[in-house]
C-alpha positions in Angstrom: 143.7 -102.3 -176.9 145.5 -99.0 -176.3 147.3 -97.6 -178.9 150.4 -95.1 -179.0 153.2 -93.4 -181.2 155.8 -96.4 -181.7 158.6 -94.0 -183.0 160.1 -90.9 -181.3 158.4 -88.6 -183.9 154.8 -87.2 -182.7 154.7 -84.2 -185.4 153.8 -84.2 -188.8 155.6 -82.1 -191.1 153.0 -79.5 -193.4 153.9 -81.4 -196.5 153.0 -85.1 -194.8 149.5 -83.4 -193.4 148.9 -81.8 -197.4 149.6 -85.6 -198.4 147.5 -87.3 -195.6 144.9 -85.1 -195.8 144.1 -86.6 -199.5 142.9 -90.1 -200.4 141.8 -91.7 -203.6 140.1 -89.2 -206.2 140.6 -86.3 -204.0 138.4 -87.1 -201.0 139.4 -86.4 -197.5 140.6 -88.9 -194.8 138.2 -90.4 -192.3 140.0 -88.6 -189.4 139.4 -85.2 -190.9 135.6 -86.3 -191.5 135.4 -87.4 -187.7 137.1 -83.7 -186.4 134.1 -82.1 -188.1 131.5 -84.5 -186.9 133.1 -84.0 -183.9 131.5 -80.5 -183.4 128.3 -81.7 -184.6 125.1 -82.3 -182.2 121.9 -84.8 -181.8 120.3 -85.4 -185.1 122.7 -82.8 -187.3 125.4 -85.7 -186.2 123.6 -88.3 -187.5 122.8 -86.5 -191.1 126.4 -85.2 -191.4 127.5 -89.2 -190.8 125.1 -90.6 -193.5 126.2 -87.5 -195.8 129.6 -88.5 -195.3 128.9 -92.4 -196.1 127.5 -91.4 -199.4 130.5 -89.6 -200.4 132.8 -92.6 -199.7 130.5 -95.1 -201.3 127.6 -96.7 -199.8 126.6 -98.3 -196.1 126.8 -101.6 -196.3 126.0 -101.8 -192.5 122.6 -101.1 -190.8 124.4 -98.7 -188.1 121.9 -97.8 -185.3 122.2 -95.1 -183.1 120.9 -95.9 -179.2 120.3 -93.5 -176.3 122.4 -93.8 -173.4 119.2 -95.2 -171.6 118.9 -98.1 -174.2 122.4 -99.0 -173.4 122.0 -98.6 -169.8 119.3 -101.0 -170.0 121.2 -103.6 -172.1 123.8 -103.8 -169.6 121.7 -103.6 -166.3 123.0 -100.2 -165.9 126.5 -100.6 -166.8 126.9 -103.4 -164.1 130.2 -104.8 -163.3 128.6 -108.4 -163.9 128.4 -107.0 -167.2 132.1 -106.1 -167.6 133.8 -108.4 -170.1 137.0 -106.1 -170.7 138.5 -102.9 -169.8 141.3 -100.9 -170.5 143.1 -97.4 -171.4 140.0 -96.9 -173.8 137.4 -97.8 -171.5 135.2 -100.6 -170.7 133.4 -103.1 -172.6 130.2 -104.8 -171.5 128.1 -107.7 -172.5 124.6 -106.8 -172.9 121.5 -107.4 -174.7 119.5 -105.3 -176.9 115.5 -105.8 -177.1 115.3 -103.4 -180.1 117.4 -105.6 -182.4 117.0 -108.6 -180.4 120.7 -109.7 -180.1 123.3 -110.0 -177.6 126.2 -107.5 -178.1 129.4 -105.8 -176.8 129.0 -102.3 -175.5 132.2 -100.4 -175.4 131.9 -97.1 -173.2 135.0 -95.0 -174.1 136.8 -92.8 -171.4 136.7 -89.0 -172.5 140.3 -88.8 -172.0 141.0 -92.1 -173.0 143.5 -93.7 -175.8 140.5 -93.9 -178.5 139.5 -90.5 -178.7 136.2 -88.5 -180.3 138.2 -88.6 -183.8 139.1 -92.3 -183.8 135.5 -93.1 -182.0 133.7 -91.3 -185.1 136.2 -92.7 -187.7 135.3 -96.0 -186.5 131.5 -95.6 -187.2 132.5 -94.5 -190.6 135.0 -96.9 -191.5 132.7 -100.0 -189.9 129.5 -98.7 -191.8 130.9 -99.5 -195.3 132.7 -102.6 -195.2 131.1 -105.6 -194.6 133.1 -108.9 -194.7 132.8 -112.4 -192.3 136.0 -111.7 -190.9 135.5 -107.9 -189.6 133.5 -107.4 -186.6 130.0 -105.9 -187.2 129.0 -102.6 -185.8 125.5 -102.5 -184.4 125.2 -99.0 -183.5 126.9 -96.3 -181.2 125.5 -93.5 -179.1 127.0 -90.2 -179.1 124.5 -88.6 -176.8 125.8 -85.2 -175.1 129.5 -86.4 -174.3 128.8 -89.9 -174.3 131.0 -91.9 -177.1 129.9 -95.6 -176.9 130.2 -98.1 -179.6 128.0 -101.3 -179.7 129.2 -104.8 -181.9 128.2 -108.0 -182.3 129.2 -109.9 -179.2 132.3 -112.4 -179.8 131.7 -115.3 -177.2 135.3 -116.3 -177.1 137.2 -112.8 -176.8 140.4 -112.1 -178.4 143.1 -114.2 -180.0 145.7 -112.7 -177.2 143.3 -114.6 -174.7 143.8 -118.0 -176.1 147.1 -117.9 -177.2 149.1 -115.6 -174.7 147.2 -114.9 -171.8 146.3 -119.1 -171.2 146.1 -120.0 -168.0 147.2 -123.5 -166.5 143.4 -124.4 -166.4 142.7 -124.1 -170.1 143.5 -126.2 -172.9 146.4 -124.6 -175.3 145.0 -123.8 -178.7 145.8 -126.7 -181.0 147.7 -126.3 -184.9 144.3 -126.7 -186.6 142.4 -123.8 -184.7 145.5 -121.5 -184.7 145.6 -121.9 -189.1 141.9 -121.4 -189.0 142.0 -118.0 -187.2 145.4 -117.2 -189.4 143.6 -117.9 -192.6 140.6 -115.7 -191.4 142.1 -113.1 -190.0 144.3 -112.7 -193.5 141.1 -113.0 -195.3 139.7 -110.4 -193.4 143.0 -107.9 -193.9 142.9 -108.9 -197.8 139.4 -107.6 -197.9 140.0 -104.2 -196.7 143.1 -103.8 -199.0 141.7 -105.5 -202.1 137.8 -105.8 -201.4 137.0 -102.3 -199.8 135.9 -99.1 -202.0 138.4 -97.0 -200.8 140.7 -99.4 -200.1 141.7 -99.4 -196.5 145.0 -99.8 -194.7 144.1 -101.3 -191.2 147.1 -99.7 -189.1 146.8 -101.7 -185.9 146.6 -105.6 -186.8 147.5 -107.5 -183.5 146.6 -110.3 -181.6 144.4 -108.6 -179.3 142.3 -106.9 -182.0 141.7 -110.6 -183.3 138.2 -111.4 -181.9 137.0 -115.1 -181.9 133.5 -116.0 -182.1 131.5 -119.3 -180.5 133.2 -121.6 -183.3 136.8 -119.9 -182.7 136.2 -118.2 -186.3 138.0 -114.6 -186.0 137.1 -111.2 -186.8 139.2 -107.9 -187.0 138.0 -105.2 -184.3 138.8 -101.8 -183.3 139.1 -99.5 -186.8 139.8 -96.2 -184.9 143.3 -95.9 -186.2 142.4 -97.2 -190.0 143.5 -95.1 -193.0 142.4 -94.9 -196.5 144.9 -96.2 -198.9 147.2 -94.1 -201.1 146.0 -91.9 -204.1 146.1 -93.7 -207.7 149.6 -93.7 -208.7 151.0 -93.3 -205.2 152.6 -96.1 -203.2 151.8 -94.9 -199.7 150.3 -92.3 -197.3 152.4 -89.9 -195.2 151.1 -89.6 -191.6 151.5 -89.7 -188.3 153.2 -93.0 -186.8 150.7 -94.2 -184.4 150.3 -98.3 -183.5 151.4 -100.9 -181.0 154.8 -101.3 -180.4 156.3 -104.3 -181.9 153.9 -104.7 -185.0 154.7 -101.5 -186.5 156.7 -102.0 -189.8 160.1 -100.9 -190.0 159.8 -98.4 -192.7 156.4 -96.7 -191.1 157.8 -96.4 -187.5 161.0 -94.9 -189.2 159.5 -92.1 -191.5 155.7 -92.3 -191.1 155.3 -94.1 -195.0 151.9 -95.9 -194.6 151.3 -98.7 -197.0 149.4 -102.0 -197.4 152.6 -103.6 -197.3 152.9 -102.2 -193.4 149.8 -104.5 -192.5 151.4 -107.6 -194.1 154.6 -106.9 -191.6 152.1 -106.7 -188.9 150.3 -109.9 -190.1 153.8 -111.7 -190.1 154.3 -110.7 -186.9 150.9 -111.9 -185.4 151.4 -115.1 -187.8 154.8 -115.4 -185.8 152.9 -115.1 -182.3 150.5 -117.8 -183.3 153.4 -120.4 -184.3 155.4 -119.5 -181.6 153.1 -118.8 -178.4 155.5 -116.2 -177.6 154.6 -112.5 -177.6 156.1 -109.8 -179.6 158.0 -108.4 -176.7 158.4 -110.1 -173.5 160.4 -108.6 -170.6 159.6 -111.8 -168.7 162.2 -113.5 -170.7 165.9 -113.7 -171.3 167.2 -110.7 -172.8 168.2 -112.3 -175.6 164.4 -113.6 -175.9 162.8 -110.4 -175.6 162.0 -109.3 -178.7 160.2 -112.1 -181.0 161.2 -110.6 -184.2 164.9 -110.3 -183.2 165.1 -114.2 -181.7 163.0 -115.3 -185.2 165.5 -113.9 -187.6 168.6 -116.3 -186.9 166.3 -119.3 -186.8 164.7 -117.9 -189.8 168.7 -118.9 -191.5 168.5 -122.5 -189.7 166.1 -124.8 -191.1 167.4 -127.2 -188.7 165.7 -125.1 -185.9 162.6 -124.6 -187.6 160.8 -127.3 -185.2 162.2 -125.5 -182.3 159.7 -122.4 -183.2 157.1 -124.1 -182.4 154.7 -123.0 -179.3 155.9 -126.1 -176.7 152.6 -126.2 -175.4 151.8 -128.1 -178.6 153.8 -130.8 -177.4 154.7 -131.5 -180.9 150.9 -132.0 -182.0 151.7 -130.1 -185.6 152.7 -131.4 -188.9 156.2 -130.9 -189.5 155.8 -129.5 -193.1 152.8 -127.3 -192.1 155.2 -125.4 -189.5 157.7 -125.3 -192.1 155.2 -123.5 -194.5 153.8 -121.3 -192.0 157.2 -120.3 -191.0 157.7 -119.6 -194.8 154.5 -117.3 -195.1 155.5 -115.4 -191.5 159.2 -114.9 -193.0 157.9 -113.4 -196.6 155.9 -110.9 -194.3 158.6 -110.2 -192.1 160.6 -109.0 -195.1 162.7 -105.5 -194.4 162.1 -103.9 -197.3 158.6 -103.7 -198.4 158.7 -104.6 -201.6 159.6 -107.8 -200.9 157.0 -108.8 -198.8 154.0 -110.6 -200.4 150.4 -109.4 -201.0 147.7 -110.2 -198.6 145.7 -112.8 -201.5 149.0 -114.4 -201.8 149.3 -115.2 -197.9 145.4 -116.0 -198.1 146.5 -118.7 -200.7 149.1 -120.0 -198.9 147.5 -120.4 -195.4 144.1 -121.4 -196.8 145.8 -124.6 -198.0 147.8 -125.1 -194.5 143.9 -124.5 -192.8 142.1 -127.2 -194.9 145.0 -129.9 -194.5 144.3 -132.8 -193.1 147.4 -133.8 -190.1 148.4 -137.5 -190.6 149.9 -139.5 -187.9 153.3 -139.6 -189.9 152.7 -136.0 -189.9 152.9 -135.2 -186.4 156.2 -133.7 -185.1 156.5 -135.5 -182.0 157.4 -134.3 -178.9 161.7 -134.0 -179.3 162.0 -134.0 -183.1 164.2 -131.4 -184.8 163.8 -131.9 -188.7 165.9 -130.7 -191.3 163.8 -131.8 -194.6 161.3 -130.1 -196.2 162.9 -126.9 -197.6 161.3 -127.6 -200.8 157.9 -126.2 -199.1 159.6 -123.1 -197.8 161.1 -122.3 -201.0 157.8 -123.1 -202.8 155.9 -120.7 -200.3 158.8 -118.3 -200.6 158.1 -117.3 -204.6 154.6 -116.9 -204.0 155.0 -113.2 -203.5 157.7 -112.8 -206.0 155.3 -113.1 -208.9 154.3 -109.3 -208.5 156.6 -105.8 -208.3 
């Protein structure tokens, strides 16, 4: 889950800092608040967190404070047998907390890891204030001494990346129905952040490894350390340092640091294309012309006779051709170069909701070698969904 600048620019201009330091109705950013809280200790830190949540709005989750000893007990002293994930940020352990009678994921952050203290407190603030079925729930945290630990609800099926891009020979590939179900659920989570949260939130790190799956493959967005408050009233974007994951950043954001909800929508388009094709956004194991997913897909978007060639070969033709065309239409819309031409997330949710519940009839199945040139009307119909607004 490591994050890094996705363009050469590291520094913000003074004007960018001034703009980024303000949010809707003149409030400060999560990052600036987190910076202040990182210097607090013990109960004073907890009181400050509570106070800052009230400034933004109201807490929607009962986020608990745990001691290091409680979490050590829950994970059998951070036993390697409980380890379920690791990366530049630190380690994730499966544990059971008796105090809340719940199986949890315990994310122990490296002190010098990719997710720093500011991001740690930003995530606590963020997840305290949002609540949605497609957002992972923060159970609590530990900030005792120098420890930085986040405790989430446990998602038993890991990440979308595990099931889509890291699939082993002994695993069954994800079928079309589950792919569309996950795409729709992830879209609903993102739509809530943009339109349902108050203030509106730009996720800024939408990618397949940040979409976690429960026992029924319901998706939930995770890792909110890079999330930003949306622009002030009357403004279209916030100016900020470019952070994110290579390949998922919208071009205008990577080039100028201008961040908006449309930046998230581009990232969603990348992930939707991964879901459809089974390809990574950047894969050095492929030939030069196919290493970059977006570069590979763009010419194919222009030739509808090749749409079925974009489907994941692991599906073995077991997908509805019309549904494939519609899903590719949504992805192509989200990946438009100009932000204003991309759809809004509620339009994306509407389109994907139809695909997620569509019953696949035998006559709809593509078959293993079919190349279809039809259904262009579905492409045009969905392509017009995002054009009703300016």
